[in-house]
C-alpha positions as CSV (number, residue, x, y, z in Angstrom):
1,X,-23.1,-78.2,-44.7
2,X,-19.6,-77.0,-45.6
3,X,-16.8,-77.7,-43.0
4,X,-16.3,-74.8,-40.6
5,X,-13.0,-73.8,-42.1
6,X,-14.7,-73.2,-45.5
7,X,-17.5,-71.1,-44.2
8,X,-17.3,-67.3,-44.3
9,X,-18.2,-64.5,-41.9
10,X,-17.4,-60.8,-41.7
11,X,-18.4,-60.0,-38.2
12,X,-15.6,-61.6,-36.2
13,X,-12.0,-60.2,-36.1
14,X,-9.4,-62.8,-35.3
15,X,-5.8,-62.4,-34.2
16,X,-3.3,-63.2,-37.0
17,X,-2.4,-66.6,-35.5
18,X,-6.0,-67.8,-35.5
19,X,-6.6,-66.6,-39.1
20,X,-3.8,-68.8,-40.5
21,X,-5.6,-71.6,-42.4
22,X,-2.7,-74.0,-41.9
23,X,-2.6,-73.4,-38.1
24,X,-4.8,-76.3,-36.9
25,X,-4.4,-75.8,-33.1
26,X,-4.9,-72.1,-33.3
27,X,-7.9,-72.4,-35.6
28,X,-9.7,-75.0,-33.5
29,X,-9.0,-73.0,-30.3
30,X,-10.4,-69.8,-31.8
31,X,-13.4,-71.7,-33.1
32,X,-14.3,-72.9,-29.5
33,X,-13.6,-69.4,-28.1
34,X,-16.2,-68.0,-30.5
35,X,-18.7,-70.5,-29.3
36,X,-18.7,-72.4,-32.6
37,X,-19.0,-69.3,-34.9
38,X,-17.3,-70.0,-38.3
39,X,-13.9,-68.4,-38.9
40,X,-13.2,-65.9,-41.8
41,X,-12.6,-67.2,-45.3
42,X,-9.1,-68.6,-45.5
43,X,-6.6,-66.3,-47.2
44,X,-5.4,-67.2,-50.7
45,X,-2.8,-69.9,-50.9
46,X,0.6,-68.5,-50.0
47,X,3.4,-69.4,-52.4
48,X,6.1,-68.0,-50.1
49,X,9.2,-70.2,-49.8
50,X,8.3,-72.3,-52.8
51,X,11.1,-71.0,-54.9
52,X,12.7,-74.5,-55.3
53,X,10.5,-76.3,-57.7
54,X,13.3,-76.5,-60.3
55,X,15.6,-78.0,-57.6
56,X,13.0,-80.7,-56.7
57,X,12.5,-81.6,-60.3
58,X,16.2,-81.7,-61.1
59,X,16.8,-83.8,-58.0
60,X,14.2,-86.3,-59.1
61,X,15.7,-86.5,-62.5
62,X,19.3,-87.0,-61.1
63,X,18.1,-89.6,-58.6
64,X,16.1,-91.5,-61.3
65,X,19.2,-91.4,-63.7
66,X,21.6,-92.6,-61.0
67,X,19.0,-95.2,-59.8
68,X,18.5,-96.6,-63.3
69,X,22.3,-96.8,-63.9
70,X,22.8,-98.5,-60.5
71,X,20.0,-101.0,-61.2
72,X,21.8,-101.9,-64.5
73,X,25.0,-102.5,-62.6
74,X,23.2,-104.6,-60.0
75,X,21.7,-106.9,-62.5
76,X,24.4,-107.1,-65.1
77,X,25.2,-110.7,-64.1
78,X,25.0,-112.9,-61.1
79,X,27.5,-110.7,-59.2
80,X,27.8,-106.9,-59.7
81,X,31.5,-106.8,-60.5
82,X,31.6,-103.4,-62.0
83,X,29.6,-101.9,-59.1
84,X,32.0,-103.6,-56.7
85,X,35.0,-102.2,-58.5
86,X,33.4,-98.7,-58.5
87,X,32.9,-98.9,-54.7
88,X,36.5,-100.0,-54.1
89,X,37.8,-97.3,-56.3
90,X,35.7,-94.8,-54.3
91,X,37.5,-95.9,-51.1
92,X,35.1,-98.6,-49.8
93,X,36.9,-101.5,-48.2
94,X,36.4,-104.7,-50.1
95,X,34.9,-106.5,-47.1
96,X,32.2,-103.8,-46.9
97,X,31.2,-103.9,-50.6
98,X,28.6,-106.7,-50.2
99,X,26.7,-105.0,-47.4
100,X,27.0,-101.6,-49.1
101,X,25.5,-103.0,-52.3
102,X,22.6,-104.5,-50.3
103,X,22.0,-101.1,-48.6
104,X,22.1,-99.4,-52.0
105,X,19.3,-101.7,-53.2
106,X,17.2,-100.7,-50.2
107,X,17.9,-97.0,-50.4
108,X,17.1,-96.9,-54.1
109,X,13.5,-97.8,-53.2
110,X,13.7,-95.4,-50.3
111,X,14.6,-92.5,-52.6
112,X,11.3,-92.9,-54.4
113,X,9.9,-91.0,-51.3
114,X,11.1,-87.9,-53.1
115,X,7.9,-88.2,-55.1
116,X,5.9,-87.1,-52.0
117,X,7.5,-83.7,-51.5
118,X,7.6,-83.1,-55.3
119,X,3.9,-84.1,-55.6
120,X,2.9,-81.9,-52.6
121,X,4.8,-79.0,-54.1
122,X,3.2,-79.5,-57.5
123,X,-0.3,-79.9,-56.2
124,X,0.1,-76.9,-54.0
125,X,1.8,-74.4,-56.3
126,X,0.9,-75.5,-59.8
127,X,-2.7,-76.6,-59.2
128,X,-3.5,-74.5,-56.1
129,X,-4.8,-77.4,-54.1
130,X,-5.6,-76.4,-50.5
131,X,-3.7,-78.0,-47.7
132,X,-6.8,-80.0,-46.5
133,X,-7.1,-81.7,-49.8
134,X,-3.5,-82.7,-49.8
135,X,-3.8,-84.1,-46.2
136,X,-6.9,-86.1,-47.1
137,X,-5.1,-87.6,-50.2
138,X,-2.0,-88.5,-48.1
139,X,-4.2,-90.1,-45.4
140,X,-6.1,-92.1,-47.9
141,X,-2.9,-93.4,-49.5
142,X,-1.4,-94.2,-46.1
143,X,-4.5,-96.2,-45.0
144,X,-4.4,-98.1,-48.3
145,X,-0.7,-98.9,-47.9
146,X,-1.2,-100.1,-44.3
147,X,-4.0,-102.4,-45.4
148,X,-1.7,-103.9,-48.0
149,X,1.0,-104.3,-45.4
150,X,-1.4,-106.0,-43.0
151,X,-2.5,-108.4,-45.8
152,X,1.2,-109.2,-46.3
153,X,1.6,-110.1,-42.7
154,X,-1.6,-111.9,-41.9
155,X,-3.0,-113.3,-45.2
156,X,-0.2,-113.6,-47.7
157,X,3.0,-114.2,-45.7
158,X,4.5,-116.0,-48.8
159,X,5.1,-112.5,-50.3
160,X,8.0,-112.2,-47.8
161,X,9.8,-114.9,-49.7
162,X,9.8,-113.1,-53.1
163,X,13.3,-112.1,-54.1
164,X,12.7,-108.3,-54.5
165,X,10.7,-108.2,-51.2
166,X,13.5,-109.9,-49.3
167,X,15.9,-107.2,-50.6
168,X,13.7,-104.4,-49.3
169,X,12.6,-105.8,-46.0
170,X,14.7,-106.1,-42.9
171,X,14.6,-109.4,-41.0
172,X,12.6,-107.9,-38.2
173,X,10.0,-106.5,-40.6
174,X,8.7,-109.9,-41.9
175,X,6.1,-110.2,-39.1
176,X,5.5,-106.5,-38.4
177,X,4.6,-103.4,-40.3
178,X,7.5,-102.5,-42.7
179,X,9.2,-99.1,-42.9
180,X,7.0,-98.1,-45.8
181,X,4.0,-97.9,-43.6
182,X,5.8,-95.8,-41.0
183,X,7.1,-93.7,-43.9
184,X,3.6,-93.0,-45.2
185,X,2.3,-92.1,-41.7
186,X,5.3,-89.8,-41.1
187,X,4.8,-88.0,-44.4
188,X,1.1,-87.5,-43.7
189,X,1.7,-86.1,-40.2
190,X,4.5,-83.8,-41.5
191,X,2.2,-82.3,-44.1
192,X,-0.6,-82.0,-41.6
193,X,1.5,-80.3,-38.8
194,X,3.7,-78.0,-40.8
195,X,2.8,-74.3,-40.6
196,X,4.1,-73.7,-44.2
197,X,4.1,-76.1,-47.1
198,X,7.8,-75.6,-47.7
199,X,8.5,-76.7,-44.1
200,X,6.8,-80.0,-44.8
201,X,8.7,-80.4,-48.0
202,X,12.0,-79.7,-46.3
203,X,11.3,-82.2,-43.5
204,X,10.4,-84.9,-46.0
205,X,13.7,-84.3,-47.8
206,X,15.5,-84.8,-44.4
207,X,13.9,-88.2,-44.3
208,X,14.6,-89.3,-47.9
209,X,18.0,-87.7,-48.6
210,X,19.4,-87.4,-45.1
211,X,18.5,-90.9,-43.9
212,X,19.8,-92.3,-47.2
213,X,23.1,-90.5,-46.8
214,X,23.4,-91.7,-43.2
215,X,22.9,-95.3,-44.1
216,X,25.1,-95.4,-47.2
217,X,28.0,-93.5,-45.7
218,X,27.7,-95.3,-42.4
219,X,27.8,-98.7,-44.0
220,X,30.5,-97.9,-46.5
221,X,32.9,-95.7,-44.5
222,X,31.8,-95.9,-40.8
223,X,35.0,-96.4,-38.9
224,X,33.9,-94.7,-35.6
225,X,30.9,-96.6,-34.2
226,X,28.4,-95.2,-31.8
227,X,26.8,-97.9,-29.6
228,X,23.1,-97.3,-29.3
229,X,22.2,-100.6,-27.7
230,X,23.6,-104.1,-27.4
231,X,22.5,-105.0,-30.9
232,X,22.4,-101.6,-32.6
233,X,25.3,-99.4,-33.7
234,X,25.5,-96.3,-35.8
235,X,28.6,-94.4,-36.9
236,X,29.9,-90.8,-36.6
237,X,30.5,-90.7,-40.4
238,X,26.9,-91.6,-41.2
239,X,25.6,-89.0,-38.7
240,X,27.8,-86.3,-40.1
241,X,26.7,-87.1,-43.7
242,X,23.0,-86.8,-42.6
243,X,23.7,-83.5,-40.9
244,X,25.4,-82.1,-43.9
245,X,22.7,-83.2,-46.4
246,X,19.9,-81.9,-44.1
247,X,21.7,-78.5,-43.8
248,X,22.1,-78.3,-47.5
249,X,18.4,-79.2,-48.2
250,X,17.2,-76.6,-45.7
251,X,19.5,-74.0,-47.2
252,X,18.1,-74.6,-50.7
253,X,14.4,-75.0,-49.8
254,X,14.2,-72.0,-47.4
255,X,16.9,-69.9,-49.1
256,X,14.8,-66.7,-48.9
257,X,14.4,-66.9,-45.1
258,X,16.6,-64.5,-43.1
259,X,19.1,-66.3,-40.9
260,X,18.3,-69.6,-42.6
261,X,21.7,-70.9,-41.6
262,X,20.6,-71.0,-38.0
263,X,17.3,-72.8,-38.9
264,X,19.3,-75.3,-41.0
265,X,21.8,-76.1,-38.3
266,X,19.2,-76.5,-35.5
267,X,16.7,-78.6,-37.5
268,X,19.4,-80.7,-39.1
269,X,20.9,-81.4,-35.7
270,X,17.4,-82.5,-34.4
271,X,16.9,-84.7,-37.4
272,X,20.3,-86.3,-37.0
273,X,19.8,-87.0,-33.3
274,X,16.4,-88.5,-34.0
275,X,17.9,-90.8,-36.7
276,X,20.7,-91.7,-34.4
277,X,18.8,-92.6,-31.2
278,X,15.2,-93.3,-32.3
279,X,13.6,-91.7,-29.3
280,X,11.2,-93.9,-27.4
281,X,11.8,-96.7,-29.9
282,X,9.7,-94.9,-32.6
283,X,10.5,-95.9,-36.1
284,X,12.7,-93.3,-37.6
285,X,10.6,-93.1,-40.8
286,X,7.9,-91.7,-38.6
287,X,10.0,-89.8,-36.0
288,X,12.3,-87.9,-38.4
289,X,9.7,-86.0,-40.5
290,X,7.4,-85.2,-37.5
291,X,10.1,-83.9,-35.2
292,X,11.9,-82.2,-38.1
293,X,8.7,-80.2,-38.8
294,X,8.5,-79.2,-35.1
295,X,12.2,-78.2,-35.1
296,X,11.8,-76.2,-38.4
297,X,8.7,-74.4,-37.2
298,X,10.3,-73.6,-33.8
299,X,13.5,-72.3,-35.4
300,X,11.6,-70.2,-38.0
301,X,9.5,-68.7,-35.3
302,X,12.7,-67.8,-33.3
303,X,14.3,-66.0,-36.3
304,X,11.1,-64.0,-36.9
305,X,10.0,-65.8,-40.2
306,X,6.5,-66.1,-38.9
307,X,6.2,-62.5,-37.8
């Protein structure tokens, strides 16, 4: 028997919010209110707000090119002298260059996360995959990644001593789930919760681009620290960099939304505060995309983008 959201009926009239195929809470509530009767056939996939495929592709190409060039500089010899010189020429204090280079190595891997919004965009718009299929695919990949991470922790701890793994893992992640696992869970939840595909794509860009900008700028140029706890500090410069990158990402991805500047400022502020304070101690790789989706949907509703 087909799932209830794939069954058809012509006898029940639903309010607009309940007919939206991507509105899980509204759809389930309407299903119970009908006593289990199947909902109408989902409307054709909406391509609204997906006018930035070229931007996503170009962004991936630029990041791949910069990443390849940076990897070449990192491995030119035993010490990346040219990269160090480039950083000092850019204004990074010499005593900060070693830590900045270490952070660059980590964030190069983090930027591979751009493949997720690009892949979701491609599957949705080019191949017309329904949202449910994309969610199932993300959940499957997430569960597989968590299983590998648990194997690393419990069965093969020697993996932590490999050179490239040491560069990617933080010291506190050797005996716990690493950021990649939380990243995968956050991506899956963002795609599942977002009311529009482009909202999920925008939130995922907040995580990949915004968080990367915050880390790199904070490490390289952070001169005004913000004390989060006894052992954790962030910087005003890093937070401002993330806010600016998130605003720009929202402005591009949702360019055809009326009053998009208000949506961008509000959602970028939420994402920046989440990255800064990590509410309830939740890993920011999970908290940023989920709360960014909530903020984006709320702001879009307030400016009338959802009718």
